[in-house]
C-alpha positions in Angstrom: 103.1 76.9 93.4 101.1 77.9 90.3 101.3 81.3 88.8 97.8 82.1 89.9 98.6 81.2 93.6 101.8 83.2 93.4 100.0 86.2 92.0 97.2 86.1 94.6 99.7 85.7 97.4 101.7 88.7 96.2 98.5 90.8 95.9 97.4 89.9 99.4 100.9 90.5 100.9 101.1 93.9 99.1 97.9 94.9 100.9 98.2 93.1 104.2 101.9 92.8 104.8 104.3 89.9 104.2 104.5 88.5 107.7 103.5 84.8 107.6 100.0 83.8 108.5 99.9 81.2 111.4 96.4 79.9 111.1 93.4 80.0 108.8 89.8 80.3 110.0 86.7 79.5 107.9 83.6 81.1 109.5 80.3 79.5 109.4 76.8 81.0 110.0 76.6 83.4 112.9 80.4 84.1 113.1 80.8 86.8 110.5 81.3 89.5 113.1 84.5 87.8 114.3 86.2 88.8 111.0 85.5 92.5 112.0 87.5 91.9 115.2 90.7 91.2 113.3 93.1 94.1 113.2 94.1 94.0 109.6 92.9 94.3 106.1 89.7 92.9 104.5 89.9 92.0 100.8 86.6 91.1 99.0 86.6 87.8 97.3 85.5 89.6 94.1 89.0 91.3 94.0 90.8 87.9 94.2 90.7 86.2 90.8 89.5 82.7 91.1 88.0 83.0 94.6 84.5 81.7 94.9 81.4 83.8 94.2 79.5 83.1 97.4 75.8 83.5 97.2 74.5 82.3 100.6 72.8 84.9 102.8 74.4 85.2 106.3 78.0 84.9 105.0 80.5 87.7 104.4 82.7 87.0 101.4 85.9 88.7 102.5 89.4 87.5 103.2 90.7 89.2 106.3 94.4 89.2 107.1 95.6 90.5 110.4 96.0 89.9 114.1 93.4 88.3 116.4 94.3 87.6 120.0 98.0 88.2 119.2 98.1 85.7 116.3 98.5 86.4 112.6 95.4 84.9 111.0 93.7 84.6 107.7 89.9 84.6 108.1 87.6 83.4 105.4 84.3 85.2 106.0 82.5 82.8 103.7 82.9 79.5 101.9 81.3 78.3 98.6 79.2 75.3 99.3 78.8 72.4 96.9 75.1 73.1 96.5 75.8 76.6 95.0 77.5 75.6 91.8 78.1 71.8 92.0 81.8 72.2 92.6 83.2 70.3 95.6 86.7 71.8 95.0 85.5 75.4 95.1 87.7 76.2 98.2 90.8 74.6 96.7 92.4 77.9 95.5 91.6 79.8 98.7 93.2 77.1 100.8 96.2 76.8 98.5 96.7 80.6 98.9 96.4 80.1 102.7 99.2 77.6 102.6 101.3 80.0 100.4 100.8 82.7 103.0 102.6 80.6 105.5 99.7 78.9 107.4 100.2 75.4 108.8 96.7 74.8 110.2 93.1 75.5 109.5 90.1 75.6 111.8 86.7 75.3 110.0 83.4 76.2 111.6 79.9 75.4 110.4 76.2 75.2 111.4 74.8 71.7 111.7 71.8 69.7 112.8 72.2 67.3 115.8 71.3 63.7 115.8 72.0 63.3 119.6 69.7 64.1 122.4 72.6 65.3 124.5 73.7 67.9 121.9 71.0 70.5 121.5 70.5 73.8 119.5 72.9 76.4 120.9 75.5 73.8 121.8 78.9 73.1 120.1 80.3 69.9 118.8 84.0 69.3 118.1 84.5 67.1 115.1 86.6 64.0 115.8 85.8 62.4 112.4 83.4 62.7 109.5 81.3 60.7 107.0 81.2 61.8 103.4 77.5 60.9 103.0 77.4 62.8 99.7 80.0 60.6 98.0 81.5 63.6 96.3 85.2 64.5 96.6 87.1 67.7 95.8 90.1 65.8 94.6 88.3 64.1 91.7 90.2 65.2 88.6 93.6 65.6 90.4 96.1 63.9 88.1 99.0 63.3 90.6 99.3 60.5 93.1 98.9 63.2 95.8 95.2 62.7 95.3 95.4 59.5 97.5 95.2 61.4 100.7 95.1 59.3 104.0 92.2 60.5 106.2 92.8 58.3 109.3 93.8 61.3 111.3 92.1 64.0 109.3 90.9 65.9 112.4 94.2 66.7 114.0 94.5 65.3 117.6 96.7 68.1 118.8 94.5 70.9 117.5 91.5 69.1 119.0 93.2 68.9 122.4 93.9 72.6 122.3 90.3 73.4 121.5 89.1 71.1 124.3 91.4 72.9 126.7 90.2 76.3 125.5 86.6 75.3 125.9 87.3 74.0 129.5 89.0 77.3 130.3 85.9 79.2 129.1 83.5 76.9 130.9 82.0 75.8 127.6 80.9 72.2 127.1 82.5 70.8 123.9 81.4 67.2 123.2 83.0 65.4 120.3 81.3 63.6 117.5 81.1 62.5 113.9 80.0 65.1 111.3 78.2 63.9 108.2 78.3 65.9 105.0 75.0 66.1 103.1 75.2 67.9 99.8 72.1 70.1 100.1 70.6 72.5 99.4 67.4 70.7 100.4 67.4 69.5 103.9 67.6 65.8 104.8 64.6 63.6 105.0 63.7 61.8 108.2 64.7 58.5 106.5 68.1 59.9 105.5 68.6 61.0 109.1 67.8 57.5 110.4 70.3 56.1 107.9 73.0 58.6 109.0 72.4 57.6 112.7 72.9 53.9 111.7 76.1 54.8 110.0 77.4 56.6 113.2 76.8 60.3 112.4 76.2 62.6 115.3 75.6 65.8 113.3 74.7 66.7 109.7 75.5 69.7 107.6 76.3 70.9 104.1 79.9 72.0 104.3 83.3 71.4 105.9 84.2 67.9 104.6 85.5 69.2 101.3 87.6 71.7 103.1 89.0 69.0 105.4 90.0 66.9 102.5 91.6 69.8 100.6 93.4 70.9 103.7 94.9 67.5 104.2 95.8 67.3 100.5 97.7 70.6 100.9 99.5 69.5 104.1 97.5 71.7 106.5 96.5 70.4 109.9 92.8 70.8 110.4 90.2 70.9 113.1 86.5 71.8 112.9 83.7 72.8 115.2 79.9 72.7 114.6 77.4 75.2 116.0 74.2 73.2 116.5 71.2 75.2 115.1 68.5 72.5 115.1 67.7 68.9 115.7 67.9 66.9 112.5 64.8 66.0 110.5 62.3 63.8 112.4 63.9 64.3 115.8 61.8 67.2 116.9 58.8 69.3 116.0 60.7 72.4 114.9 60.5 73.5 111.3 63.9 73.4 109.7 64.7 76.2 107.3 67.7 78.4 106.3 66.0 81.3 108.1 65.8 79.1 111.3 69.5 78.3 110.9 70.5 81.9 110.6 68.3 82.8 113.6 69.7 80.0 115.8 73.4 80.2 114.8 74.3 83.2 117.0 73.4 81.3 120.1 76.2 78.8 119.7 78.4 81.3 117.9 78.9 83.4 121.0 80.3 80.3 122.8 82.4 79.4 119.8 83.9 82.9 119.6 85.0 82.5 123.3 86.6 79.1 122.5 88.4 80.3 119.4 89.8 83.4 121.1 91.0 81.4 124.1 92.5 78.9 121.7 94.4 81.6 119.8 95.7 83.0 123.1 96.9 79.7 124.6 96.3 76.7 122.5 97.9 77.0 119.1 
């Protein structure tokens, strides 16, 4: 553990208590209100030296430590996307602090565009794998052999099983699919979407893959769920925009909140 991680961990525990965190949650678009449901302490990223300076509207840059559905959680109200500052490893320090706080698992959520006719805006998709379409990697520059992280089982089967069971208990349909990371901030072209379909992608978005890689590097189990906000470019007549994403995200987010709460009660 570096001095910076140790100092941040001590600061957070001084404010939020020293009881170990069980699970980390990264909230995507439309889920910010879930952080307000945590019984605990909210610490702005600006007060945590080295945490990212998030500049995306619709996200709430606080780390919330406390209890949700009887579980001790650390909720990241925002993430820094690669397209903000060109840094794919922006979430490395926050996730290292999560590990130092005692967490053994991470669930990431995101907003994404669908490439499948059976997964529509307002639906959810559980990630069973991903494609790093951007070619970027948050471990570039890491000097130890730990950088050679196996990714065969990156999306943890046990966590996925728990999330599927939680969705079934809530009556929420939760198909699985392959998420494709596109760097952004511009949206994909129809030709790029056709290429992603050929490669086997089922949804496309601008986040999550760096966090999955970093989580595995740190020894955290990880699972992720997409809230589908639109059909990908060229697959419908809708006009894709960030405002459209923010408007549509709450439709799936209500279902996702049910699933996450059920998972915390019974599936972890």
